[in-house]
C-alpha positions in Angstrom: 96.1 79.9 74.5 94.2 82.6 76.4 95.2 81.3 79.8 98.9 81.9 79.0 98.1 85.6 78.7 97.6 85.6 82.5 101.1 84.3 83.1 103.2 87.5 83.2 106.6 88.3 84.6 107.8 91.9 84.4 110.8 93.6 86.0 112.3 97.1 86.2 115.9 97.9 86.9 115.5 101.1 89.0 119.3 101.7 89.0 118.8 102.9 85.4 116.0 105.3 86.5 117.1 108.6 88.0 114.1 111.0 87.8 114.1 114.6 88.7 111.8 115.5 91.7 109.3 116.9 89.2 109.3 113.8 87.0 108.9 111.5 90.1 105.8 113.5 91.2 104.5 113.3 87.6 104.8 109.5 87.5 103.2 109.3 91.0 100.3 111.4 89.8 99.0 108.5 87.7 98.3 106.5 90.9 95.2 107.0 93.1 95.7 109.5 95.9 95.5 106.8 98.6 98.6 105.1 97.2 100.8 108.2 97.6 101.5 108.0 101.3 102.8 104.5 101.0 105.5 106.0 98.7 106.3 109.3 100.3 106.6 107.7 103.8 110.1 106.6 102.9 112.9 109.0 103.5 115.5 107.6 101.1 114.9 108.2 97.4 115.9 104.6 96.5 113.1 103.3 98.7 110.6 105.7 97.3 111.6 104.6 93.8 111.0 100.9 94.7 107.6 101.7 96.2 106.5 103.8 93.3 107.6 101.4 90.6 106.0 98.5 92.5 102.6 100.2 92.3 103.0 101.3 88.8 103.8 97.7 87.8 100.6 96.5 89.4 98.3 99.1 87.6 100.1 98.7 84.3 99.9 94.9 84.4 96.2 94.9 85.3 95.5 97.3 82.5 97.4 95.4 79.8 96.2 91.9 80.7 92.6 92.7 81.6 92.0 95.8 79.6 90.7 97.8 82.5 91.3 101.6 82.1 93.8 103.0 84.6 91.2 105.2 86.3 88.9 102.2 86.9 91.5 99.9 88.5 91.0 99.4 92.2 93.8 97.6 94.1 93.4 96.7 97.7 95.5 94.8 100.3 94.7 92.2 102.7 95.5 92.6 106.4 98.7 90.7 105.8 99.6 93.1 103.0 98.8 90.9 99.9 97.7 93.1 97.0 94.6 92.1 95.1 92.3 93.5 92.4 88.9 94.5 93.5 86.6 93.9 90.5 82.9 93.2 90.1 83.3 91.8 86.6 85.5 88.7 86.7 87.3 87.8 83.5 85.9 84.4 82.4 89.0 83.7 80.3 91.3 84.4 83.3 89.0 83.3 86.1 91.3 83.8 89.1 93.7 86.4 87.9 96.0 87.4 90.7 99.5 89.0 91.1 102.3 89.5 93.4 105.1 92.2 93.4 108.5 92.2 95.1 111.5 94.5 95.2 115.0 94.4 96.6 118.3 95.9 95.5 118.1 97.2 91.9 115.0 95.3 90.8 111.3 95.7 91.2 109.2 92.8 89.7 105.7 91.5 89.4 104.3 88.1 88.5 100.7 87.0 87.7 98.7 83.9 87.2 95.2 83.2 85.8 94.1 80.2 88.0 96.7 79.3 90.6 98.0 81.6 93.2 101.4 83.2 92.6 104.1 84.3 95.1 107.1 86.3 94.0 110.2 87.2 95.9 113.2 89.2 94.6 116.5 89.2 96.6 119.7 91.0 96.0 122.6 88.9 97.1 124.3 91.7 99.1 127.5 91.1 100.9 127.5 92.1 104.6 129.8 95.0 105.3 130.4 95.0 109.0 130.6 91.2 109.7 131.6 88.0 108.1 129.2 86.0 105.9 129.2 83.3 108.5 128.2 85.7 111.3 125.6 87.4 109.2 123.7 84.2 108.2 124.0 82.7 111.8 121.3 85.0 113.1 118.9 83.5 110.5 119.6 79.9 111.3 116.3 79.3 113.1 114.4 79.9 109.9 115.9 76.9 108.1 115.5 73.2 108.5 118.5 71.1 109.5 118.9 69.9 105.9 118.8 73.4 104.4 121.2 74.7 107.0 123.6 71.9 106.3 123.5 72.7 102.6 124.0 76.4 103.2 127.1 76.1 105.5 128.7 73.5 103.3 128.1 75.3 100.0 131.8 76.1 99.6 133.3 79.6 99.6 131.8 82.5 101.5 130.3 83.8 98.3 128.7 80.3 97.6 127.4 80.1 101.1 125.8 83.5 100.8 124.3 82.6 97.4 122.9 79.4 98.8 121.4 81.2 101.8 119.7 83.8 99.7 118.2 81.3 97.3 116.6 79.3 100.1 115.4 82.5 101.7 113.8 83.7 98.5 111.9 80.5 98.0 110.5 80.6 101.5 109.4 84.2 100.9 107.7 83.2 97.7 106.0 80.3 99.5 104.4 82.5 102.2 103.5 85.3 99.8 101.7 82.9 97.4 99.2 81.9 100.1 98.9 85.4 101.5 100.6 84.8 104.9 102.2 87.6 106.8 105.1 87.6 109.2 105.2 84.9 111.8 104.9 81.9 109.6 107.2 79.1 110.9 109.7 79.0 108.0 111.8 76.2 109.6 108.9 73.8 108.9 109.1 74.7 105.1 111.9 72.7 103.6 113.0 73.0 100.0 114.6 70.3 97.9 116.2 70.6 94.5 118.8 69.4 92.0 121.1 72.2 91.0 118.2 74.6 91.8 115.9 72.9 89.3 113.1 70.4 89.9 112.4 72.3 93.1 109.8 70.8 95.6 108.8 71.6 99.1 108.0 69.6 102.3 106.1 71.1 105.2 106.5 69.3 108.5 108.3 66.5 106.6 105.4 66.0 104.1 105.9 66.7 100.4 103.3 69.1 99.0 102.3 68.0 95.5 100.2 71.0 94.5 103.2 73.4 94.2 105.6 74.5 91.5 108.7 76.6 92.0 111.1 78.4 89.8 114.4 80.2 90.7 115.5 82.7 88.1 118.5 85.0 87.7 117.5 88.6 87.5 120.5 90.7 86.7 123.8 90.7 88.4 123.6 89.2 91.9 119.8 89.2 92.0 117.5 86.2 92.0 113.8 85.9 91.8 111.7 83.0 93.1 108.2 82.2 91.8 105.7 79.9 93.5 102.5 78.6 92.0 99.8 76.8 94.0 96.2 75.8 94.2 93.8 78.5 95.5 92.7 76.2 98.2 95.9 77.0 100.1 95.1 80.7 100.4 94.7 82.1 103.9 91.1 82.8 104.9 91.5 86.6 104.5 93.1 86.3 101.1 90.6 83.6 99.9 87.8 86.1 100.4 89.4 88.3 97.7 89.6 85.6 95.0 86.9 85.3 92.3 87.1 81.5 92.3 88.7 79.0 94.7 87.1 75.8 93.4 88.3 74.3 90.1 87.7 70.8 88.6 90.8 68.7 88.0 91.0 69.5 84.3 90.9 73.3 84.9 93.3 73.2 87.8 95.9 70.9 86.1 95.8 73.2 83.1 96.6 76.2 85.4 99.2 74.4 87.4 101.1 73.2 84.3 101.1 76.4 82.3 104.6 77.2 81.0 106.5 79.6 83.2 107.2 82.9 81.4 110.5 84.7 81.2 110.9 88.1 82.7 110.2 91.0 80.4 112.2 94.1 81.3 110.3 97.3 81.4 111.2 101.0 81.7 109.2 103.2 84.0 107.9 105.1 81.0 106.3 101.9 79.7 104.1 101.8 82.8 102.5 105.2 82.4 99.1 105.6 80.6 99.3 106.8 77.0 96.9 109.1 75.1 94.7 106.1 74.1 94.2 105.2 77.8 92.5 108.4 78.7 95.3 110.4 80.2 98.3 112.0 78.4 101.9 111.6 79.4 103.1 114.7 77.5 106.7 114.5 78.3 108.6 111.3 78.8 112.0 112.9 79.5 113.1 112.3 83.0 114.0 116.0 83.3 110.7 117.4 82.2 108.6 119.6 84.5 105.6 118.4 86.5 102.5 118.5 84.4 99.3 119.1 86.2 95.8 118.2 85.1 
């Protein structure tokens, strides 16, 4: 089924990637110049790695799924920071192809959809170092509904409480990222329900939303990823203007909404760089090789 090609889930474990400065610059050279400052603005190498891999994932995914040469891919961002593909030739088989990237801890990931909007959030379930779990989560209590907060603080041990907290938080992030919202969304009005973190559904201001699907997946040790899928009509006005299509008949939409969710494919950074056939050569894939200039 051609539509299923548009349902992609990729992840990179950056803890396994320790490039030399030369190799890092080499990998970054495959990105357009305007993307470089969004990577080099970070002081810490770990943050630079996350930013670089996030952008490489976007370009590699667009290239593989849509067949657009690397040097012809144009990725922009809305005012709220939602990335989108700028393309004058829509793919009729994947009429509303869109994607979302996320990174936290050791993992950088990307998800895409052919019809529905997609939101992705990765969270590392880090243990607070300078305060108790209870004190740490207390400062976030206003972002949860009464029911969610009850479930969090009654989850059991400190580790279970923290895990419950991060799962709810990740789902909320996936929700707002799917529709293209920025900071400031009233997260306490978004209430998630589930049975053992399956059959997840959401209520907003007490009303269940039917046009959403959610998945919560394990992504390596102490990392989870939340994926949201929703009708394009829910997009913010600025994000909606970037979409190729926002209107679908019931048959098309239901087909997109009910596509099987894909498992994450784990990629290496080297997998994301163009090969000879794609118009640019990556002459040395050793992480210790010298920078190669055009």
